[in-house]
N, C-alpha and C positions, 0 to 999 in steps of 0.2 A: 444673612443666610444669602446666597448666589444662588439666581437667578438659572431652572437648564437652557441649554446651548443648543438649536437644531441644526446643523454643518451640514454638509458634503463633500464625502472622503472624492476626489477625482478616480478615478476609474485606470488604476497603472500601465504605464507603457511595457510590450515586452518586447525585445531585443532580437532582432533577426540579418539576415545576411548582407553585406553593401551597405553595414551602421543604420539600415534600414528597424522602424518600430512601427507597430502595431497595438494595438487593445483585444483584438483577436487573432487566436493562435491559428485558427484554419487561414485568416489574411494574411499571417503574415507570412506562413508556409507555401499556400500558393500564389505569391504574390513574389514574393526575396529569397523563400529559403532557408534552412538552419543556419545558425551562425555560425561565424566559421573557427570551429576548435580543431586545436590536434587530433583528437581522440575522436571525432566523428567518423564513421565507416565509408569506405564510397563504396564497398559491396556486401550488401547482409551475410554474415556468416550464420545461419538458424539450422539447427540439427533439429531431428523430430525424434520423437519416442513415440513412436503409436502402432496401431493394426496396421495392415493392407488395405483396411476401405482408408483408416486416417489419412495415410500416403495419398493415395490418390487427393482422397479431399483438398491435401494441403499445395498440391501441385497446381490442381485446378483453380484455386481462392488467389492461388500467388500470380500465374496467369493472368488472373481478372484485373489484378489492384495495380497490373503494370501498364494497365491500356486505363482509358476515361469512366468512369461510372457515372451516370445522370443523378439528379440528386431525386429526391421522393417527391412526386407530384403533390400527396397529399400529406395532411398532419402538421406539428407545430411549423412554422417556420424558422424559427431558430434551427431545426434540423435540413433544412434546404439545402447544401453548401455539396457542388459539384467537387468529385473527387477528379484531381488532375492528372492521375498516375503518382507511382512511387518515385521513378528516380526526377519526374517533376517536383515535388514534393520536397522530397530531402535529399536531392542532389547524387543518389547511391543507386546502385544498382542490386538487383534481387532475384536471383532465379530459380526459376519452378523447381527444379530438382534439389532437394536438400543439400545440405554442405557435411549431414553427417546424417546416419540412417538407425535408428536402432528399435528393432522389429517386435513387437510384442504379439502375444496369440488374443486374439478376439474372445475367444469359446472359453481361454483359460479364465480370461478377467472377468468373462460371464458368471462360471462357476464359483470364483474367487468373492465377485461382489454379493452373491446369496449365503455365503457357506458360514453357518455360524454366530456368532453376536455381532455386536456393531461394529467394535473393537477388534475380535477374528478380523470378520471380512474386509475392515481397509485395512487394517497391518496386510492381510495377505496380498490386496492388489498392491496397493503402495509396495509391496515386494518385487510385484512383477515388474514395475516402471523402474522401481531404486538398482535392480539384479540387472536390466539391460543395460541401462546406463553407465557399471561401473565396470561391468564388461567391455564394453564401448572402448572405456578410458583408458582400460587396462590393454587391449587389443589393436586399437585403431589408433593412427596417426591425427585423424582430421579431430579439431577442437573448434568446435564452435563458440563463437563469444554468447550463445543464448540458445537455447535447449526450450522447444515449444513441444510440451507433454500433450499431445492428443487423445482425448477421453471419451469413447462411447459416452450415447446418452444413460446406459446403467449406471454406469460410475456415480454422475452430477445426481441421478433419482437416490440412490443409495446409500453413496457414499459421504454424507453429511452428520451431523450428529441428529439429529430428529426423525430422518428417514426411517422409514421401516419397510422390511422385504415384507410381500404378499404373502401369507402360507401358504398357497397353494406354487409360491416360486421357491419358498424358502430350502436348501439343504445341510442336513442334519450335519453336526462336525463330532466326529469320535472324539475331539480333544479339547472342548469347549468346558471354561471352568467359568463358576458364575462369578461376577465381579466380586465378591469380597475375598473371595478366596484366593483370587488370582493377587490383590492388594496385601494381603498377608502372607501368603509367597514373595513378594515384593522387599518387603519389609523384614520375612525373614524366611530365607530358602528353604525349601525342602529337601529332602533326603534322598528323592527321583530328578535326577536330571530333566528328564521331558515335561515335568511338573512347573517348572523354574522356565523351561524352554517356551511353554505354552502362555504362563504369568506376561513374557513381555508384550505380549499386544497390549497390556491395559496401561503400560507405562506411558501410552501415547492416547493423545489425543484422536476420539474417535473422528476424523475430518479429512477426509483423501486431500486437499489442498495445502491444508497446514502441516500435517503429515509430513508430506513428499519434501514440500521444502525444509522443513525441520531435518529430514533426514539425509539431505542430501549440502545440508552447508559445509559440513567439512571437505566436499568434492571440487569448491569454489567454480558452481555452475551454477550460471542463471539461469532461473527455470519460469516458464512462463506457462501456466494450466488453461488451455483452451478445450470447450468442448468441440466434437465433430458436428454439430449440428452449427456451429457459431461460423463453419466453414462451408457451410454450403453458398451454393451460387445458384443452384436451380432447387428451386424450393415447390414443392408437389402443393397448389392451392389448397386441392380437397385432404391433403393428409396436414394436419396444423397439431404440430407436437409440442412447441414454445413460442412464447412471443419476440419475436427477432427485431434489431433496429434495422433499419433499411439498408440496403449494402453500403452506401456511400459511407453513412455512418461508421458502420464495422469497422471499411477501409480505414477511418481516421484515423479512430481509437485503436485498433489493433496495430497498425503503420508507426501512431506515433511510439505505442511500447516499445514494441519488438525495436524501432530505433534507439531508443532510451536505453532498453537493456542492453544493447549491444555496446555501450560505451560511448553513444552520443548524446548530445545535449539541442532536444529540436525547440527550443529559445531560453532564452533569458529574461531576467529583470533588468529594465533599463530605468536610467537618470536614479539607482540606490545608492546607501550610502556606501564607502569602505567599510571593513572592518567588522564589520556587523556579522553577527552570529546568533541562529536560534534554536533553540535545545525545547524538544518535545516529551517532557517526562511520561515515561513509557508503566506500568501495571499490570501486572496479571497474577488473580489467585492459581493456586496450584489445584490441580486436580487431584496430585497424589504427593500430598505432606508428609513430612519427616520430622515428628518434634514440634517445635515452637515455629519453624519455619514453614509459612503457611504463603508466601506470593515472590515474584521475580521481579525483578525494576532492570531498567533500560532506558536508555535516551535514542533520539534522533537529535542528528546535528544538521544545522541544513545552511548551506552558505548563499550569498545573495547573489549565486554563479546559478542557482539551484541542483549544485553538488548536496548531497545526503549521506553521512555515514550512521551503521546505528552499532551502540555501544550497550552491552551484555554488565547487568552490575550480580549483584551476588542474588542468592536467595538467603531466605531471612524472613523473620516476620514480621512481613511490612503492612500487614492488613490488619485493622484493630475490628472486629468481630463488634466489639461496645457503640464504636462511634460511624462503623461502616466508611471507613478511610483508611486510604493508605498513607504511610509517612516515613521516609528512611530514617534511619539512626544517622547521627550525627559522623560518625567516621566510615560510613558507608555513602552520606550524600558528599561527604570529602572524598572517598576513592572514585564515586563516579564523575565528578566532575574534576578530578586531576585527569582523567583520562578524554576527558572533553576539550580542554585546555589544550594538554599535550597531543593532544590530536590535532589539532589544529596552527599547533606552532610549526604541528612537523609537515601541512600541507604548504604554510605560508613563510613559514619562516620570522614569523614573530606571533603575539599574543592578540586575541581580538580587543579592539578598540571597547565595543559593547556585544553584551552577551543578552539575550532575551531568552529567560527558560519560561516557555508555555507549559502552562497545565491546567487540571479544572479542581484541583485541592488551594488549600491557601497558604500551603508548608508554614510546618511550624518551627520555632526557636532554635530546637537543634536541628533540624535538616538544615534550618539558611544558616546557622553557624557553620555549619560542614562542609556547603558552598561557597559563601567567602571564606573559607578557611586555604581554598587550593588556589583561587581566581587570584592572578597576578595585582598590583593597584594599578596598574595601568587601563586596565580593564572594569569599566562598568557595566557592575550585576544588577540585574532588573529580574524581578520574578512576577510573572503576568498570571490573574487567574480568570478562566475562559471555558465560558459554559452555555447549552445551549439552555434556554427556554421559551415558555409559552406565556408569561404573567404579563405583557404586555403585546399591545397591538397599536400599528400607526395607519393610520388610513389618510387616502388623500381624497380628493375629488374626482369623479369618473370613474372610468372601468379598469383602471392599469392602478396596482400595487404601490408602494412608495419605490421610488429608486434605488437600486443595490446604491450602496456608500453613503445610504445616510444614517448620519447617528444623531443621539441627541445624549451632548455629553452633559454629567449633572455636576462633576465638579473637576478637580484638577487633576482624581486617579481614578474616577468610574465615568463609563461611560454603555450607551448600549450601541449596537452598530449590526446596520443592516446589508448586510452579504449576500443575501439574496432580495433578488425584487425585482423589477423591471427596465432594461437595457437597451437603450435606446440605440445602439449599434446594431444590436439583433431586432429592435423595435417589435418586441414581446418582455413578458417573464415567463422563462422556460419552468415554473413550477407550475402545482394545480392548487393549492390551499393559501390562505393570506400568507405572507411570509413573518417568523420571525426572527429577532433581534438575537445577536449573541449579547451576552452579558461579558463589559471587559473591568478589571478590576486590575489595577497596581498595586499588587501586595507589597512587595517589597522595591526594596532601590529604589531612584529617583529618575523620573524622566516625563516629558510632556506625554499628555494624552494623546494628541493630537499623533504624536510620534507612532504613538505603538497601533494607534486604529490606521496609519496610515501602510506601517507594515503588516496589520493581520489580511488587509485587502489584498496589495503583494503576495503573499498567501497563499492567497487562494486561486492564483493560477499558477501556482505549482507541480499539480498534478497531474503526473506524467502518463498516467493510466489510463488517460483521457482527454481529447485533442477539444476538449467543451469550452465554452467561454471562461467559462469560472467555476468553483466550487462554492459548497456554502461554509467549508470550514481552511480556517488555514492550514497547509501542509503537515506541519508541527502535531498537529491532534490528529486528522481529515485518518492520519494509518495507524494512530498508535494502537488502538485495538487489535489489529490485524498482526501489527510487529509482535506484540504480548503473547496474542495467540501463538505466532510462531517459535516465539522464545523457549515457551513453555508445552510443545507441543510433544515434546517426549526428555528423557531424561537430562535435569541440569548439568552441564558438560560446559571448560570451557572456550569460548568460542571467542575467536580473535575481533577485530571490530570490521565490518564488511560493509560496503557501499551498501545506500538503499534499494538500488535495484533488484537486491536478494530477497529481499521479505518479501518486497508487491508484488 
């Protein structure tokens, strides 16, 4: 019996301009700027879908991030980073005047988000934003690279699945349908067109963020949903509506996201192996299922450059109620993998030399046979199961937890990996509880476990939705649930592969 080994996986380096590297995204952007990539924007072309109040907040916020913002005086040391100004960090200009403006009526939004059932009120509120954008696309020439859908606080409060509108604020709807009745009309349409029209709201997830993105995928427009309160630069200390990050942190995170969604590359992984492709499996149960088809599958493909593409697979009977697991049929696994390797070849002119599939499942025989049947002989295919767990804790002497990157290697195919922990560069652990490790198992194929662990550490640094030092999950799994929710937030349609930035 082999003994366990405790090792430390070195912190991955990130690449920035002038061939420079750093382990912290904020260090690299502050000192060097983003890597020189042809698609990096030289000016930010950001459109907004907003109320008049939202437009004012947007312009004031952009004006603020074009200057220096001091770090907070109190709070965690990990968050105390000065914001140097947008152009200084990203080598691009950002005008406080939006590149395009779709005006929406605040009073109409306030009424819609309080009218009828959850499905109805969210459907009608999304309608307001969707119609405004589609009208712009038809009538205006300005074509922003990314749209900020700026929402009043009411939309956040009442536009989520578990939101409840207080009785005193509810507005009755003359067209409200019971959910069971609406679902019946979806599968067997009514003789009355108005019933079928009113039932449409129940074809979509009762979540404003996910539904808006799902309904606009066909427009090929990148959407960033932003709350009005996030953009507030002057906050009344006596009016506490929500807990916000400090102004410098908001500038770092939202600016990085906007730059990425505009087609830019804020940073890349340095010292990576060529020809490597990582795939995160995506599954989501359908809220409205037809026959035995109860789930949608998809895949997120990530390259060592940080690029990501989402492939939508077929709807089918992929979820088993008996063992509570998702698993593809051999034919669907083959179809999904075929899209992935063909997509990679289209981008690079050749197939990947290594392809890692990350999932929380064990990979069934039929499923794996399907994957391997469409992978070319020159590609080494490896299936890795990654799960969060709290069954094991590792303690060290002193007040700080284990170092991020600590790993216990159990054998040649399995290990525990702490992607969260004490970070020497930050001189702190940016968490609250004793960190839990990821359980990592090479379920299929062959590769060194140390290679897998190093890759996972690197993939925790590709969350462009934040300029944080690292994430607790690799990007292949971090957004799996969110991507799945957007893929299934509306009626199943054939969606061509789209870059990852359309979904987050």
